[in-house]
MARPAPA-671349 format. One record per residue (C-alpha): residue number from 1; x, y, z; residue in three letters. Coordinates in nm, 3 decimals, always signed. Layout:
<sites>
(NUM (X Y Z) 'ALA') ...
</sites>
This chain:
<sites>
(1 (+0.553 +4.288 +8.920) 'MET') (2 (+0.607 +4.352 +8.550) 'ASN') (3 (+0.949 +4.197 +8.439) 'LYS') (4 (+1.040 +4.509 +8.242) 'LYS') (5 (+0.972 +4.720 +8.546) 'PHE') (6 (+1.203 +4.500 +8.750) 'GLU') (7 (+1.478 +4.551 +8.496) 'VAL') (8 (+1.423 +4.925 +8.516) 'PHE') (9 (+1.443 +4.925 +8.898) 'LEU') (10 (+1.764 +4.720 +8.882) 'ASP') (11 (+1.903 +4.970 +8.624) 'THR') (12 (+1.798 +5.266 +8.818) 'ALA') (13 (+1.956 +5.148 +9.137) 'ALA') (14 (+2.281 +5.070 +8.961) 'ARG') (15 (+2.321 +5.340 +8.708) 'ASP') (16 (+2.154 +5.643 +8.872) 'PHE') (17 (+2.113 +5.610 +9.260) 'ILE') (18 (+2.450 +5.456 +9.319) 'LEU') (19 (+2.631 +5.708 +9.101) 'ASP') (20 (+2.494 +6.013 +9.285) 'VAL') (21 (+2.593 +5.911 +9.627) 'ILE') (22 (+2.924 +6.046 +9.778) 'GLU') (23 (+3.059 +5.702 +9.880) 'GLU') (24 (+3.248 +5.449 +9.666) 'ALA') (25 (+3.034 +5.128 +9.634) 'ILE') (26 (+3.177 +4.801 +9.518) 'CYS') (27 (+2.988 +4.452 +9.522) 'ILE') (28 (+3.153 +4.123 +9.440) 'VAL') (29 (+3.016 +3.771 +9.439) 'ASP') (30 (+3.173 +3.462 +9.610) 'ASN') (31 (+3.427 +3.427 +9.325) 'ASP') (32 (+3.549 +3.794 +9.362) 'GLY') (33 (+3.379 +3.893 +9.047) 'ILE') (34 (+3.282 +4.266 +9.041) 'VAL') (35 (+2.915 +4.336 +8.974) 'HIS') (36 (+2.881 +4.686 +9.116) 'VAL') (37 (+3.143 +4.972 +9.069) 'TRP') (38 (+2.988 +5.319 +9.093) 'ASN') (39 (+3.104 +5.661 +8.960) 'GLU') (40 (+3.277 +5.752 +9.285) 'LYS') (41 (+3.473 +5.430 +9.285) 'SER') (42 (+3.592 +5.526 +8.932) 'GLU') (43 (+3.726 +5.863 +9.052) 'LYS') (44 (+3.890 +5.733 +9.377) 'ILE') (45 (+4.070 +5.436 +9.212) 'TYR') (46 (+4.101 +5.580 +8.858) 'ASP') (47 (+3.955 +5.256 +8.722) 'VAL') (48 (+3.642 +5.257 +8.496) 'THR') (49 (+3.336 +5.029 +8.518) 'LYS') (50 (+3.427 +4.886 +8.176) 'GLU') (51 (+3.771 +4.785 +8.308) 'GLU') (52 (+3.646 +4.614 +8.607) 'LEU') (53 (+3.284 +4.493 +8.603) 'ILE') (54 (+3.253 +4.122 +8.515) 'GLY') (55 (+3.626 +4.070 +8.615) 'LYS') (56 (+3.784 +3.927 +8.926) 'ARG') (57 (+3.876 +4.220 +9.156) 'MET') (58 (+4.242 +4.115 +9.224) 'ASP') (59 (+4.307 +4.084 +8.845) 'SER') (60 (+4.282 +4.464 +8.823) 'VAL') (61 (+4.336 +4.599 +9.173) 'LEU') (62 (+4.564 +4.416 +9.422) 'LYS') (63 (+4.548 +4.379 +9.801) 'ASP') (64 (+4.194 +4.527 +9.847) 'THR') (65 (+4.002 +4.516 +10.169) 'VAL') (66 (+3.697 +4.358 +10.003) 'ILE') (67 (+3.893 +4.061 +9.880) 'MET') (68 (+4.047 +4.011 +10.224) 'LYS') (69 (+3.693 +4.009 +10.380) 'VAL') (70 (+3.571 +3.766 +10.108) 'LEU') (71 (+3.856 +3.534 +10.181) 'GLU') (72 (+3.844 +3.554 +10.560) 'SER') (73 (+3.473 +3.567 +10.595) 'GLY') (74 (+3.501 +3.840 +10.863) 'GLU') (75 (+3.383 +4.202 +10.835) 'ASP') (76 (+3.638 +4.491 +10.844) 'MET') (77 (+3.543 +4.844 +10.962) 'GLU') (78 (+3.721 +5.182 +10.956) 'ASN') (79 (+4.022 +5.078 +10.769) 'ILE') (80 (+4.228 +5.382 +10.667) 'TYR') (81 (+4.403 +5.360 +10.325) 'GLN') (82 (+4.562 +5.581 +10.047) 'SER') (83 (+4.483 +5.504 +9.685) 'THR') (84 (+4.727 +5.536 +9.386) 'ARG') (85 (+4.532 +5.857 +9.298) 'THR') (86 (+4.635 +6.016 +9.624) 'GLY') (87 (+4.306 +5.988 +9.787) 'CYS') (88 (+4.274 +5.912 +10.173) 'ASN') (89 (+3.988 +5.678 +10.227) 'ILE') (90 (+3.808 +5.504 +10.507) 'LEU') (91 (+3.695 +5.156 +10.411) 'VAL') (92 (+3.413 +4.944 +10.558) 'ASN') (93 (+3.361 +4.589 +10.402) 'ALA') (94 (+3.100 +4.327 +10.498) 'LYS') (95 (+3.005 +3.978 +10.391) 'ILE') (96 (+2.656 +3.963 +10.218) 'ILE') (97 (+2.427 +3.696 +10.340) 'TYR') (98 (+2.088 +3.603 +10.186) 'ILE') (99 (+1.875 +3.357 +10.381) 'ASP') (100 (+2.182 +3.264 +10.573) 'GLY') (101 (+2.395 +3.183 +10.286) 'GLU') (102 (+2.714 +3.380 +10.186) 'LYS') (103 (+2.672 +3.516 +9.837) 'VAL') (104 (+2.947 +3.787 +9.819) 'GLY') (105 (+3.083 +4.105 +9.982) 'ALA') (106 (+3.000 +4.475 +9.984) 'LEU') (107 (+3.246 +4.754 +10.029) 'CYS') (108 (+3.183 +5.127 +10.110) 'VAL') (109 (+3.464 +5.365 +10.086) 'ASP') (110 (+3.453 +5.723 +10.231) 'LYS') (111 (+3.670 +5.967 +10.058) 'ASP') (112 (+3.834 +6.171 +10.332) 'LEU') (113 (+4.012 +6.412 +10.085) 'SER') (114 (+3.707 +6.637 +10.080) 'GLU') (115 (+3.674 +6.622 +10.458) 'ILE') (116 (+4.042 +6.722 +10.478) 'ASP') (117 (+3.982 +7.009 +10.241) 'ARG') (118 (+3.689 +7.124 +10.447) 'LEU') (119 (+3.881 +7.093 +10.774) 'ASN') (120 (+4.160 +7.310 +10.622) 'ARG') (121 (+3.904 +7.560 +10.529) 'GLN') (122 (+3.763 +7.554 +10.867) 'VAL') (123 (+4.106 +7.597 +11.026) 'ASP') (124 (+4.165 +7.901 +10.791) 'LYS') (125 (+3.835 +8.050 +10.903) 'LEU') (126 (+3.926 +7.994 +11.261) 'LYS') (127 (+4.262 +8.159 +11.216) 'ASP') (128 (+4.091 +8.460 +11.046) 'LYS') (129 (+3.835 +8.489 +11.319) 'ILE') (130 (+4.102 +8.458 +11.576) 'ASN') (131 (+4.305 +8.729 +11.395) 'TYR') (132 (+4.006 +8.962 +11.376) 'LEU') (133 (+3.931 +8.904 +11.749) 'GLU') (134 (+4.284 +8.993 +11.830) 'ILE') (135 (+4.250 +9.306 +11.628) 'GLN') (136 (+3.922 +9.392 +11.799) 'ARG') (137 (+4.071 +9.342 +12.141) 'LYS') (138 (+4.369 +9.553 +12.046) 'ALA') (139 (+4.125 +9.834 +11.928) 'GLU') (140 (+3.957 +9.824 +12.269) 'MET') (141 (+4.282 +9.817 +12.460) 'ASN') (142 (+4.267 +10.141 +12.685) 'LYS') (143 (+4.631 +10.150 +12.729) 'ASN') (144 (+4.694 +10.200 +12.356) 'THR') (145 (+4.809 +10.544 +12.238) 'MET') (146 (+4.810 +10.438 +11.883) 'ILE') (147 (+4.454 +10.504 +11.776) 'ALA') (148 (+4.373 +10.742 +11.483) 'GLY') (149 (+4.169 +10.776 +11.164) 'ASN') (150 (+4.408 +11.001 +10.969) 'SER') (151 (+4.557 +10.881 +10.637) 'ILE') (152 (+4.902 +10.854 +10.813) 'GLN') (153 (+4.766 +10.626 +11.089) 'MET') (154 (+4.561 +10.407 +10.842) 'GLU') (155 (+4.879 +10.348 +10.642) 'ASP') (156 (+5.091 +10.272 +10.956) 'LEU') (157 (+4.844 +10.023 +11.088) 'MET') (158 (+4.801 +9.849 +10.746) 'TYR') (159 (+5.180 +9.794 +10.752) 'LYS') (160 (+5.175 +9.686 +11.116) 'ALA') (161 (+4.909 +9.429 +11.050) 'ALA') (162 (+5.123 +9.280 +10.761) 'LYS') (163 (+5.439 +9.259 +10.977) 'VAL') (164 (+5.245 +9.123 +11.278) 'ALA') (165 (+5.218 +8.787 +11.093) 'ARG') (166 (+5.591 +8.739 +11.075) 'THR') (167 (+5.865 +8.698 +11.340) 'ASP') (168 (+6.105 +8.940 +11.153) 'THR') (169 (+6.293 +9.188 +11.369) 'PRO') (170 (+6.137 +9.527 +11.350) 'LEU') (171 (+6.248 +9.880 +11.437) 'MET') (172 (+6.004 +10.148 +11.526) 'ILE') (173 (+6.118 +10.513 +11.493) 'LEU') (174 (+5.953 +10.830 +11.607) 'GLY') (175 (+5.975 +11.115 +11.848) 'GLU') (176 (+5.936 +11.083 +12.225) 'SER') (177 (+5.572 +11.033 +12.320) 'GLY') (178 (+5.432 +10.930 +11.979) 'VAL') (179 (+5.334 +10.578 +12.091) 'GLY') (180 (+5.615 +10.344 +11.984) 'LYS') (181 (+5.550 +10.112 +12.277) 'LYS') (182 (+5.175 +10.107 +12.208) 'ALA') (183 (+5.247 +10.015 +11.832) 'LEU') (184 (+5.482 +9.740 +11.954) 'ALA') (185 (+5.214 +9.602 +12.186) 'ARG') (186 (+4.950 +9.623 +11.908) 'ARG') (187 (+5.171 +9.424 +11.674) 'ILE') (188 (+5.224 +9.160 +11.947) 'HIS') (189 (+4.849 +9.133 +12.002) 'GLU') (190 (+4.791 +9.095 +11.632) 'MET') (191 (+5.054 +8.815 +11.606) 'SER') (192 (+5.011 +8.447 +11.693) 'GLN') (193 (+5.279 +8.445 +11.959) 'ARG') (194 (+5.190 +8.259 +12.271) 'LYS') (195 (+5.430 +8.421 +12.507) 'GLY') (196 (+5.408 +8.757 +12.692) 'PRO') (197 (+5.486 +9.115 +12.574) 'PHE') (198 (+5.755 +9.287 +12.777) 'VAL') (199 (+5.875 +9.634 +12.735) 'HIS') (200 (+6.227 +9.737 +12.854) 'VAL') (201 (+6.357 +10.092 +12.851) 'ASN') (202 (+6.726 +10.037 +12.785) 'CYS') (203 (+6.801 +10.388 +12.908) 'GLY') (204 (+6.661 +10.303 +13.258) 'ALA') (205 (+6.897 +10.013 +13.325) 'ILE') (206 (+7.242 +10.074 +13.485) 'PRO') (207 (+7.529 +9.940 +13.270) 'ASN') (208 (+7.654 +9.707 +13.542) 'GLU') (209 (+7.334 +9.502 +13.561) 'ILE') (210 (+7.249 +9.490 +13.196) 'PHE') (211 (+7.382 +9.144 +13.134) 'GLU') (212 (+7.214 +8.983 +13.447) 'SER') (213 (+6.877 +9.153 +13.366) 'GLU') (214 (+6.876 +9.015 +13.011) 'PHE') (215 (+7.065 +8.691 +13.041) 'PHE') (216 (+7.005 +8.582 +13.397) 'GLY') (217 (+7.204 +8.568 +13.727) 'SER') (218 (+7.252 +8.351 +14.036) 'THR') (219 (+7.073 +8.407 +14.354) 'ASP') (220 (+7.359 +8.476 +14.614) 'PRO') (221 (+7.159 +8.323 +14.914) 'ARG') (222 (+7.045 +8.001 +14.736) 'THR') (223 (+7.282 +7.960 +14.446) 'GLY') (224 (+6.986 +7.890 +14.211) 'LYS') (225 (+6.973 +8.041 +13.865) 'ASN') (226 (+6.745 +8.351 +13.812) 'ILE') (227 (+6.618 +8.362 +13.452) 'PRO') (228 (+6.681 +8.678 +13.253) 'GLY') (229 (+6.440 +8.860 +13.039) 'LEU') (230 (+6.506 +8.674 +12.729) 'PHE') (231 (+6.422 +8.341 +12.904) 'GLU') (232 (+6.101 +8.493 +13.057) 'ILE') (233 (+5.983 +8.624 +12.720) 'VAL') (234 (+6.036 +8.297 +12.540) 'ASP') (235 (+5.757 +8.258 +12.271) 'GLN') (236 (+5.662 +8.617 +12.319) 'GLY') (237 (+5.780 +8.961 +12.216) 'THR') (238 (+6.028 +9.193 +12.381) 'ILE') (239 (+6.023 +9.567 +12.300) 'PHE') (240 (+6.357 +9.732 +12.353) 'LEU') (241 (+6.284 +10.093 +12.387) 'GLY') (242 (+6.557 +10.351 +12.347) 'GLU') (243 (+6.777 +10.077 +12.201) 'ILE') (244 (+7.057 +10.333 +12.135) 'THR') (245 (+7.112 +10.346 +12.513) 'GLU') (246 (+7.222 +9.984 +12.513) 'MET') (247 (+7.606 +9.950 +12.601) 'PRO') (248 (+7.820 +9.828 +12.312) 'VAL') (249 (+7.919 +9.519 +12.512) 'SER') (250 (+7.554 +9.423 +12.533) 'MET') (251 (+7.497 +9.502 +12.169) 'GLN') (252 (+7.741 +9.227 +12.068) 'SER') (253 (+7.552 +8.982 +12.289) 'LYS') (254 (+7.221 +9.083 +12.139) 'LEU') (255 (+7.367 +9.036 +11.785) 'LEU') (256 (+7.484 +8.696 +11.886) 'ASN') (257 (+7.123 +8.612 +12.003) 'LEU') (258 (+6.978 +8.728 +11.668) 'LEU') (259 (+7.219 +8.524 +11.465) 'GLN') (260 (+7.184 +8.185 +11.678) 'LYS') (261 (+6.853 +8.220 +11.849) 'ASN') (262 (+7.008 +8.133 +12.167) 'GLU') (263 (+7.145 +8.289 +12.473) 'ILE') (264 (+7.443 +8.211 +12.686) 'VAL') (265 (+7.327 +8.226 +13.060) 'ARG') (266 (+7.534 +8.472 +13.252) 'ALA') (267 (+7.521 +8.272 +13.573) 'SER') (268 (+7.637 +7.932 +13.442) 'ASP') (269 (+7.731 +7.976 +13.085) 'GLY') (270 (+7.466 +7.740 +12.963) 'LYS') (271 (+7.349 +7.774 +12.599) 'HIS') (272 (+6.964 +7.802 +12.580) 'ILE') (273 (+6.762 +7.807 +12.268) 'LYS') (274 (+6.491 +8.072 +12.274) 'ILE') (275 (+6.209 +8.190 +12.041) 'ASN') (276 (+6.166 +8.569 +12.094) 'VAL') (277 (+6.044 +8.830 +11.862) 'ARG') (278 (+6.254 +9.148 +11.909) 'ILE') (279 (+6.113 +9.486 +11.834) 'ILE') (280 (+6.331 +9.787 +11.903) 'SER') (281 (+6.258 +10.158 +11.915) 'GLY') (282 (+6.436 +10.495 +11.935) 'THR') (283 (+6.383 +10.863 +11.890) 'ASN') (284 (+6.735 +10.926 +11.782) 'LYS') (285 (+6.916 +10.916 +11.444) 'ASN') (286 (+7.054 +10.575 +11.488) 'ILE') (287 (+7.225 +10.571 +11.137) 'GLU') (288 (+7.456 +10.855 +11.256) 'LYS') (289 (+7.532 +10.661 +11.574) 'MET') (290 (+7.648 +10.369 +11.361) 'THR') (291 (+7.892 +10.602 +11.172) 'GLU') (292 (+8.057 +10.708 +11.499) 'THR') (293 (+8.072 +10.357 +11.646) 'GLY') (294 (+7.839 +10.435 +11.929) 'VAL') (295 (+7.598 +10.162 +11.789) 'PHE') (296 (+7.712 +9.849 +11.607) 'LEU') (297 (+7.635 +9.871 +11.237) 'GLU') (298 (+7.581 +9.497 +11.209) 'GLU') (299 (+7.334 +9.504 +11.492) 'LEU') (300 (+7.146 +9.797 +11.331) 'TYR') (301 (+7.092 +9.604 +11.008) 'TYR') (302 (+6.985 +9.292 +11.201) 'SER') (303 (+6.730 +9.474 +11.401) 'LEU') (304 (+6.613 +9.705 +11.125) 'ASN') (305 (+6.493 +9.428 +10.885) 'VAL') (306 (+6.164 +9.612 +10.879) 'ILE') (307 (+6.120 +9.979 +10.980) 'GLU') (308 (+5.801 +10.161 +11.079) 'LEU') (309 (+5.785 +10.537 +11.171) 'THR') (310 (+5.516 +10.674 +11.392) 'VAL') (311 (+5.425 +11.027 +11.278) 'PRO') (312 (+5.428 +11.308 +11.537) 'PRO') (313 (+5.088 +11.443 +11.643) 'LEU') (314 (+5.147 +11.777 +11.478) 'ARG') (315 (+5.152 +11.597 +11.139) 'GLU') (316 (+4.824 +11.425 +11.199) 'ARG') (317 (+4.615 +11.687 +11.392) 'LYS') (318 (+4.291 +11.529 +11.251) 'SER') (319 (+4.338 +11.248 +11.499) 'ASP') (320 (+4.334 +11.489 +11.798) 'ILE') (321 (+3.958 +11.498 +11.856) 'PRO') (322 (+3.939 +11.113 +11.847) 'LEU') (323 (+4.230 +11.084 +12.085) 'LEU') (324 (+4.093 +11.339 +12.311) 'ALA') (325 (+3.765 +11.164 +12.339) 'ASP') (326 (+3.933 +10.828 +12.399) 'LEU') (327 (+4.154 +10.967 +12.675) 'PHE') (328 (+3.853 +11.157 +12.826) 'MET') (329 (+3.645 +10.842 +12.854) 'LYS') (330 (+3.943 +10.658 +13.005) 'GLU') (331 (+4.011 +10.924 +13.266) 'MET') (332 (+3.646 +10.947 +13.354) 'CYS') (333 (+3.625 +10.582 +13.415) 'GLU') (334 (+3.953 +10.604 +13.618) 'LYS') (335 (+3.821 +10.884 +13.843) 'TYR') (336 (+3.450 +10.764 +13.837) 'ASN') (337 (+3.329 +11.095 +13.671) 'LEU') (338 (+3.061 +11.182 +13.433) 'GLU') (339 (+3.200 +11.226 +13.075) 'ILE') (340 (+3.212 +11.601 +13.019) 'PRO') (341 (+3.162 +11.797 +12.705) 'LYS') (342 (+3.449 +11.978 +12.528) 'LEU') (343 (+3.384 +12.346 +12.463) 'ASP') (344 (+3.458 +12.407 +12.085) 'PRO') (345 (+3.720 +12.674 +12.184) 'GLU') (346 (+3.909 +12.405 +12.371) 'VAL') (347 (+3.911 +12.184 +12.060) 'VAL') (348 (+4.036 +12.486 +11.852) 'ASP') (349 (+4.320 +12.545 +12.093) 'ILE') (350 (+4.405 +12.166 +12.107) 'LEU') (351 (+4.417 +12.163 +11.725) 'MET') (352 (+4.643 +12.460 +11.707) 'GLN') (353 (+4.887 +12.368 +11.970) 'TYR') (354 (+5.230 +12.226 +11.847) 'SER') (355 (+5.234 +11.913 +12.075) 'TRP') (356 (+5.604 +11.866 +12.133) 'LYS') (357 (+5.535 +11.598 +12.374) 'GLY') (358 (+5.296 +11.421 +12.120) 'ASN') (359 (+5.037 +11.172 +12.235) 'ILE') (360 (+5.178 +11.144 +12.588) 'ARG') (361 (+5.138 +11.516 +12.636) 'GLU') (362 (+4.786 +11.519 +12.503) 'LEU') (363 (+4.696 +11.233 +12.741) 'GLN') (364 (+4.840 +11.433 +13.039) 'ASN') (365 (+4.648 +11.746 +12.922) 'ILE') (366 (+4.316 +11.565 +12.905) 'ILE') (367 (+4.370 +11.411 +13.237) 'GLU') (368 (+4.426 +11.759 +13.370) 'HIS') (369 (+4.115 +11.918 +13.229) 'VAL') (370 (+3.902 +11.607 +13.320) 'VAL') (371 (+4.005 +11.647 +13.683) 'VAL') (372 (+3.947 +12.021 +13.671) 'MET') (373 (+3.603 +11.984 +13.514) 'SER') (374 (+3.467 +11.752 +13.772) 'GLY') (375 (+3.239 +11.594 +13.512) 'GLY') (376 (+3.118 +11.933 +13.375) 'LYS') (377 (+3.179 +12.103 +13.049) 'THR') (378 (+3.555 +12.162 +12.977) 'ILE') (379 (+3.625 +12.517 +12.891) 'ASN') (380 (+3.937 +12.718 +12.816) 'THR') (381 (+3.976 +12.826 +13.169) 'ASP') (382 (+4.063 +12.471 +13.265) 'MET') (383 (+4.352 +12.445 +13.013) 'LEU') (384 (+4.700 +12.495 +13.150) 'PRO') (385 (+4.823 +12.864 +13.089) 'ILE') (386 (+5.129 +12.727 +12.906) 'SER') (387 (+4.903 +12.576 +12.642) 'ILE') (388 (+4.695 +12.891 +12.593) 'LYS') (389 (+5.002 +13.117 +12.580) 'GLU') (390 (+5.173 +12.882 +12.330) 'SER') (391 (+4.881 +12.899 +12.103) 'VAL') (392 (+4.852 +13.281 +12.120) 'LYS') (393 (+5.217 +13.304 +12.035) 'SER') (394 (+5.167 +13.071 +11.742) 'TYR') (395 (+4.878 +13.285 +11.619) 'VAL') (396 (+5.078 +13.610 +11.653) 'ARG') (397 (+5.378 +13.457 +11.471) 'ALA') (398 (+5.156 +13.354 +11.181) 'ASN') (399 (+4.988 +13.683 +11.129) 'LEU') (400 (+5.085 +13.869 +10.817) 'GLN') (401 (+5.417 +14.053 +10.891) 'VAL') (402 (+5.319 +14.365 +10.681) 'ASN') (403 (+4.992 +14.403 +10.876) 'ASP') (404 (+5.158 +14.583 +11.174) 'LEU') (405 (+4.833 +14.736 +11.308) 'ALA') (406 (+4.666 +14.391 +11.321) 'LYS') (407 (+4.957 +14.227 +11.492) 'SER') (408 (+4.978 +14.498 +11.757) 'VAL') (409 (+4.611 +14.493 +11.798) 'GLY') (410 (+4.589 +14.120 +11.859) 'GLU') (411 (+4.884 +14.145 +12.105) 'PHE') (412 (+4.724 +14.444 +12.288) 'GLU') (413 (+4.393 +14.258 +12.307) 'LYS') (414 (+4.551 +13.961 +12.475) 'ASP') (415 (+4.727 +14.158 +12.727) 'ILE') (416 (+4.416 +14.356 +12.824) 'ILE') (417 (+4.201 +14.038 +12.835) 'GLU') (418 (+4.443 +13.869 +13.067) 'ASN') (419 (+4.467 +14.163 +13.300) 'VAL') (420 (+4.099 +14.208 +13.314) 'MET') (421 (+4.048 +13.840 +13.414) 'ASN') (422 (+4.326 +13.876 +13.683) 'LYS') (423 (+4.151 +14.180 +13.829) 'SER') (424 (+3.820 +14.009 +13.832) 'SER') (425 (+3.701 +14.283 +13.586) 'TRP') (426 (+3.780 +14.564 +13.824) 'ASN') (427 (+3.848 +14.835 +13.567) 'LYS') (428 (+4.030 +15.080 +13.802) 'SER') (429 (+4.259 +14.793 +13.924) 'GLU') (430 (+4.325 +14.680 +13.571) 'ALA') (431 (+4.400 +15.039 +13.450) 'ALA') (432 (+4.658 +15.067 +13.739) 'ARG') (433 (+4.817 +14.734 +13.647) 'MET') (434 (+4.845 +14.842 +13.279) 'LEU') (435 (+4.960 +15.188 +13.378) 'ASN') (436 (+4.705 +15.354 +13.147) 'ILE') (437 (+4.413 +15.588 +13.225) 'PRO') (438 (+4.080 +15.423 +13.304) 'ARG') (439 (+3.905 +15.598 +13.021) 'THR') (440 (+4.165 +15.459 +12.774) 'THR') (441 (+4.109 +15.102 +12.906) 'LEU') (442 (+3.733 +15.141 +12.858) 'ILE') (443 (+3.788 +15.262 +12.510) 'TYR') (444 (+4.015 +14.966 +12.426) 'LYS') (445 (+3.768 +14.712 +12.583) 'ILE') (446 (+3.497 +14.842 +12.354) 'ASP') (447 (+3.731 +14.861 +12.048) 'LEU') (448 (+3.837 +14.506 +12.077) 'TYR') (449 (+3.498 +14.379 +12.202) 'GLY') (450 (+3.655 +14.219 +12.518) 'ILE') (451 (+3.381 +14.065 +12.730) 'LYS') (452 (+3.370 +13.855 +13.041) 'LYS') (453 (+3.349 +13.472 +12.999) 'LYS') (454 (+3.003 +13.475 +13.157) 'SER') (455 (+2.880 +13.740 +12.912) 'GLU') (456 (+3.019 +13.528 +12.615) 'LYS') (457 (+2.838 +13.221 +12.746) 'LYS') (458 (+2.509 +13.419 +12.796) 'THR') (459 (+2.537 +13.559 +12.444) 'LYS') (460 (+2.591 +13.207 +12.303) 'LYS') (461 (+2.292 +13.065 +12.497) 'THR') (462 (+2.058 +13.330 +12.370) 'LYS') (463 (+2.187 +13.289 +12.014) 'LYS') (464 (+2.114 +12.908 +12.033) 'ASN') (465 (+1.768 +12.977 +12.181) 'GLN') (466 (+1.695 +13.220 +11.902) 'THR') (467 (+1.799 +12.958 +11.639) 'VAL') 
</sites>
């Protein structure tokens, strides 16, 4: 081989190949003189080639693995060290033999800092995937009543997702039936808490057993301690619904828990450290109750670190079709029925109704019509009379006040239509019930265009076929 080419290969190996690999490479001879010190070594140890090559290793860097190997004559593997630059490295050093003769030592250092960084990135990605999975499961949770695609609900769920990552006490406000419990459960599911979610309706617990329910009691037969709710929910979330119904004596104990993160067991007085996230909810004006002393002001401020308000259904009516569809599918699965279609008139009535009972009322109405439909199309006849009458009253109340003839006409049409349906369209019977001549009734039916339900459906069918 050409001598110049040998020099070239030697230079290439040292100055090019060794400098592009990820490990730090060092080679010393029997005297500890450094002959190879690549670019990665420079970065890890903050020592340049010019500073080290041609010099004894321990004259520049003290207490190195390669010098220990050279002196002992024994290889060393997987030695974990930290450099002065803050790098965590894994060191492997071996004696070099040529033709059975020891000529020096080789050291290969693996920089673990990059691996640590990649591991942290992987952990973050795992956390993100886990968080998204929790969100997905929460979206699929059939018990939730907190679904919606309105602006109000998007804003609420954005805030809920942010607070879910913390353990801060949270208060959820809203009318009865809006889904306060469902929101609290959703927040728990989006959190990283390992314990259970428990809902307690404070208005349903008798005053005399409040303390034992929350802080534990003693079994009268065995004398053993029975853990209270706060012990059971440790590492989880407890939702205190109707928090304003909690007795003042219990309010002070709850305040103590929030301040010290511990409970005093009612049965034996033992102090127990707990980690529970407390979410409270009410449909009452709790601020006014603090002014009258019914609710402790200090507890209110401790519970109300973050406040979320669930809007009533009448303020987000664009969510009604989505909610109706979700509840309908849930009920059909519950009763093993085919999923029916909703007549457009039914949707119109649902959209116009005031929904004083909010989501819970809508859920009950959908269950009612699904059962009545038997899996067939849901029409207005299946709706409770109270719903239809309420909508008609609403429509009448919102007609122009100065249009008396129109208001009277709408009212008269409703009455005649109801009586005709009750009499199974027997005009003589209907006229008797209305106390008007039969000829007058026939004239009014033609005037207002009142028709049987079957005639309406036939007309719609023919129209669709024509189209």
